[in-house]
C-alpha positions as CSV (number, residue, x, y, z in Angstrom):
1,M,10.0,-16.7,15.8
2,K,13.3,-14.2,16.1
3,K,12.4,-10.9,18.3
4,E,12.2,-8.7,15.1
5,T,9.1,-10.9,14.6
6,K,7.9,-10.8,17.7
7,Y,7.8,-7.1,17.4
8,G,6.5,-6.6,14.7
9,I,3.4,-8.4,15.1
10,I,2.7,-6.8,18.8
11,S,3.7,-3.6,16.5
12,T,0.7,-3.7,14.3
13,V,-1.6,-5.0,17.4
14,V,-0.9,-2.3,19.1
15,G,-1.1,-0.2,16.1
16,T,-4.6,-1.8,15.5
17,I,-6.2,-0.8,18.9
18,I,-3.8,2.6,18.5
19,N,-5.7,3.9,15.5
20,L,-8.9,2.7,16.5
21,A,-9.3,4.9,19.2
22,L,-8.2,7.7,16.6
23,G,-10.5,6.6,14.3
24,I,-13.6,6.7,16.2
25,T,-12.6,9.9,17.9
26,K,-12.1,11.7,14.6
27,A,-15.8,10.5,13.3
28,F,-17.2,11.5,16.5
29,V,-15.8,15.7,16.3
30,G,-16.2,15.6,12.7
31,I,-19.7,14.3,12.7
32,V,-20.5,16.7,15.8
33,T,-18.6,19.8,14.1
34,N,-20.0,18.7,10.3
35,S,-16.5,19.1,9.2
36,V,-16.1,16.1,6.4
37,S,-12.3,16.9,6.4
38,I,-12.4,15.6,10.2
39,F,-14.7,13.2,10.3
40,F,-13.2,11.8,6.8
41,D,-9.6,11.4,8.7
42,G,-11.9,9.4,10.7
43,I,-12.6,7.4,8.2
44,N,-9.4,6.8,6.9
45,N,-8.7,5.3,10.5
46,F,-10.7,2.9,10.9
47,S,-8.6,1.2,7.2
48,D,-6.1,1.9,9.2
49,V,-7.3,-0.6,11.5
50,A,-7.7,-3.2,8.8
51,S,-4.6,-2.5,7.7
52,S,-2.6,-3.2,10.9
53,A,-4.8,-6.4,11.4
54,F,-3.8,-7.7,8.0
55,G,-0.1,-6.8,8.7
56,A,0.3,-8.8,11.7
57,V,-1.3,-12.0,10.4
58,G,1.0,-11.5,7.1
59,I,4.1,-11.1,9.3
60,G,3.1,-14.1,11.9
61,V,2.0,-16.4,8.6
62,S,5.6,-15.3,6.2
63,K,7.7,-16.0,8.5
64,K,6.0,-19.2,9.6
65,K,9.2,-22.2,8.4
66,P,8.5,-24.4,5.4
67,T,6.0,-27.7,5.9
68,E,6.1,-30.3,3.7
69,N,2.9,-28.7,1.8
70,Y,4.3,-25.5,2.1
71,P,8.4,-26.4,1.2
72,N,8.6,-24.0,-0.2
73,G,7.4,-21.4,3.1
74,F,5.2,-18.8,3.1
75,G,7.1,-15.3,1.8
76,R,5.0,-14.2,-0.7
77,M,2.1,-13.9,2.3
78,E,4.4,-10.7,3.3
79,Y,4.1,-9.6,-0.5
80,I,-0.5,-10.2,-0.4
81,T,-0.4,-8.2,2.9
82,T,0.8,-4.9,1.5
83,F,-1.6,-5.1,-1.8
84,V,-4.2,-6.1,0.8
85,I,-3.2,-2.4,2.9
86,S,-2.0,-0.9,-0.4
87,V,-6.5,-1.6,-1.9
88,I,-7.6,-0.5,1.6
89,T,-6.1,2.7,0.9
90,L,-6.7,2.8,-3.0
91,I,-11.2,3.4,-2.5
92,I,-10.9,5.1,1.1
93,G,-8.8,7.5,-1.5
94,G,-11.1,7.5,-4.1
95,V,-14.3,8.1,-0.6
96,F,-12.3,10.9,0.2
97,V,-12.6,13.1,-3.2
98,L,-15.8,11.4,-4.5
99,Y,-17.6,12.8,-0.9
100,S,-16.4,15.8,-1.1
101,V,-16.7,16.9,-3.7
102,E,-20.7,16.8,-3.4
103,R,-20.0,18.6,-0.1
104,F,-18.1,21.3,-2.6
105,L,-22.2,21.4,-3.8
106,Y,-23.9,21.8,-1.6
107,R,-22.6,23.1,1.2
108,L,-22.8,22.5,4.8
109,P,-21.3,24.6,7.8
110,V,-18.6,23.9,10.1
111,E,-18.9,24.5,13.9
112,F,-15.4,25.4,15.4
113,N,-14.5,24.5,19.2
114,V,-10.8,25.3,20.9
115,I,-11.3,22.2,22.9
116,Y,-12.5,19.7,19.6
117,L,-9.0,21.7,17.5
118,V,-7.2,20.5,20.4
119,V,-8.1,16.9,20.4
120,I,-7.4,16.7,16.5
121,A,-3.6,18.1,16.9
122,V,-3.6,15.8,20.1
123,T,-4.3,12.6,17.2
124,M,-1.8,13.5,14.7
125,V,1.3,13.8,17.2
126,V,0.2,10.0,18.2
127,K,0.0,8.9,13.9
128,L,3.4,10.0,14.1
129,A,4.4,8.7,16.9
130,L,3.3,5.6,15.5
131,G,4.4,6.1,12.3
132,T,7.4,6.5,13.6
133,W,8.3,3.5,16.0
134,Y,7.1,2.1,12.7
135,F,10.0,3.8,10.6
136,F,13.0,2.5,11.8
137,L,10.7,-1.4,12.8
138,N,11.6,-1.2,9.5
139,K,14.8,-0.7,9.4
140,K,15.7,-3.5,11.5
141,D,13.3,-6.4,9.9
142,G,13.3,-5.2,6.1
143,S,9.5,-5.9,5.7
144,T,7.1,-4.3,2.7
145,I,4.8,-4.7,5.1
146,T,5.7,-1.7,7.8
147,K,7.3,0.1,5.0
148,A,3.6,-0.2,3.8
149,L,2.9,0.4,7.7
150,Y,4.8,3.5,7.9
151,I,4.0,5.6,5.0
152,D,0.5,4.9,5.8
153,S,1.3,6.2,9.4
154,F,3.9,10.0,8.2
155,M,0.9,10.4,5.2
156,D,-1.8,10.3,8.1
157,A,0.3,12.2,10.1
158,G,0.1,14.6,7.4
159,I,-3.4,14.9,6.5
160,T,-4.0,15.3,10.1
161,A,-2.1,18.2,9.8
162,C,-3.2,19.9,7.0
163,T,-6.5,18.6,8.6
164,V,-6.2,20.7,11.4
165,V,-5.0,23.9,9.4
166,C,-8.9,24.0,7.7
167,Y,-10.1,23.6,10.9
168,G,-8.4,26.7,12.6
169,L,-10.0,27.9,9.4
170,C,-12.8,26.9,10.0
171,F,-14.9,30.2,11.7
172,V,-13.1,32.6,8.6
173,V,-13.4,30.5,5.5
174,N,-16.3,27.9,6.8
175,T,-17.6,25.0,5.0
176,V,-15.4,26.3,1.6
177,I,-12.3,25.6,2.2
178,D,-13.0,22.4,4.7
179,A,-14.3,20.9,1.4
180,I,-11.4,21.8,-0.6
181,L,-8.9,20.9,1.4
182,G,-11.2,17.1,1.2
183,I,-11.0,17.0,-2.1
184,I,-6.8,17.9,-1.7
185,I,-6.7,14.9,0.7
186,G,-8.6,12.7,-1.1
187,V,-6.5,13.1,-4.4
188,F,-3.2,13.1,-2.5
189,V,-4.5,9.7,-0.5
190,L,-5.5,8.1,-4.0
191,V,-1.9,9.3,-5.7
192,S,0.3,7.5,-2.9
193,A,-2.5,4.5,-2.8
194,V,-2.0,3.7,-6.6
195,K,1.9,3.7,-6.2
196,M,1.6,1.2,-3.4
197,V,-1.0,-0.7,-5.4
198,V,1.6,-0.4,-8.4
199,G,4.8,-2.3,-6.4
200,A,3.6,-4.5,-4.1
201,F,1.4,-6.6,-7.6
202,K,5.2,-6.5,-8.9
203,N,6.2,-8.0,-6.0
204,L,3.1,-10.8,-6.7
205,L,4.6,-11.0,-10.0
206,G,8.2,-10.9,-9.0
207,Y,10.0,-7.9,-10.9
208,A,10.0,-5.7,-8.4
209,T,12.5,-7.9,-5.8
210,D,15.5,-6.8,-4.4
211,I,17.5,-8.0,-6.6
212,S,17.1,-9.1,-10.1
213,A,17.5,-11.7,-12.6
214,D,20.8,-9.4,-14.3
215,E,21.2,-8.3,-11.1
216,V,23.0,-11.1,-10.0
217,K,25.1,-12.3,-13.7
218,E,26.4,-9.4,-13.0
219,L,27.6,-9.9,-9.7
220,L,29.0,-13.8,-10.7
221,L,30.3,-12.2,-13.7
222,E,32.2,-9.8,-11.9
223,N,33.1,-11.4,-9.0
224,G,34.9,-14.6,-10.9
225,V,32.2,-17.0,-9.7
226,C,31.4,-17.5,-13.1
227,K,33.6,-17.6,-16.8
228,D,30.1,-17.5,-19.3
229,I,26.3,-17.5,-18.0
230,K,24.0,-19.7,-20.3
231,W,20.7,-19.2,-18.6
232,L,19.7,-18.2,-15.2
233,K,16.5,-18.3,-13.5
234,L,15.0,-16.6,-9.9
235,N,12.2,-17.6,-7.8
236,D,11.4,-15.1,-5.6
237,Y,9.2,-17.1,-2.4
238,G,9.6,-13.9,-0.2
239,R,11.9,-11.4,0.7
240,E,14.1,-13.9,2.9
241,N,14.1,-17.1,0.5
242,R,15.2,-15.8,-3.2
243,E,17.0,-19.1,-5.2
244,A,18.6,-19.0,-8.1
245,L,19.0,-21.6,-10.5
246,V,22.3,-21.1,-13.2
247,K,23.3,-22.7,-16.1
248,A,27.6,-21.7,-16.1
249,E,31.0,-22.7,-15.9
250,V,31.9,-21.9,-12.1
251,N,34.5,-21.5,-10.7
252,E,35.9,-23.7,-7.9
253,D,38.8,-21.3,-6.5
254,K,35.7,-18.3,-5.8
255,K,33.2,-20.7,-3.2
256,E,34.2,-17.7,-0.4
257,I,32.6,-15.3,-2.3
258,L,30.0,-16.9,-4.0
259,S,28.8,-17.4,0.2
260,E,29.4,-14.1,0.6
261,I,27.2,-12.9,-2.1
262,E,24.8,-15.4,-1.1
263,K,24.8,-14.0,2.5
264,E,24.8,-10.6,1.9
265,N,21.4,-10.4,-0.9
266,K,20.0,-13.3,0.7
267,I,19.1,-15.5,-1.7
268,K,20.9,-18.7,-2.3
269,I,22.6,-19.5,-5.8
270,Y,22.3,-23.6,-7.5
271,F,24.4,-24.2,-10.6
272,V,23.1,-26.7,-12.7
273,K,24.7,-29.1,-15.2
274,E,21.4,-29.3,-17.6
């Protein structure tokens, strides 16, 4: 198992534990203070527990070597995991909006406490640190899973920052701003989640790969590897396991350039005679 894969699995497991602790803390504070924004910020962390757990499984399975039954490997598990994480985020965003609208219509007083304000501020810093770790991990492994996790973590840190400001103003404005912020948070999460779901779904359909069939054609023609391409088919079995089947007249003097193209773009190019 590669070092990046081990780091990815360990990081997502640690992230699961951290998100569970943050979720319990925020949910408790939200219930005690009657703050809908804090409570659902905690619920959002519980969804991150599932996301991190799926992430650990996805990273582990996607890096498994091909078997007799799965000759093309398990790379697409990465796309499936990213899609599941995105759908979880989408559902949480919808619940945010619905409950916040209800709280706006049927208002309840929010109880302010300086200690709780500090506790929530600390959870924001922890989430920001976790997102930063996922960000640097993604720079090494380039995984769509760690990318989804760091985007989600930074988004959560931003949500918690808004929640801290909101709760700090509650002793002045009370529950109105709490409910309004809940609606804003929900809409923000929904919009972000929809983008993530669309991107992940395209990955599953094979449209949103790092390199398209047209780009492969362009690389082969511009570098003189082929004089003419009759057809090209791109198969995506995962981010690190792509192959292109090409019917073309090949320039034998350009084999070194062909190897460079394959290495730089993590794709294996096969020329067929049919």
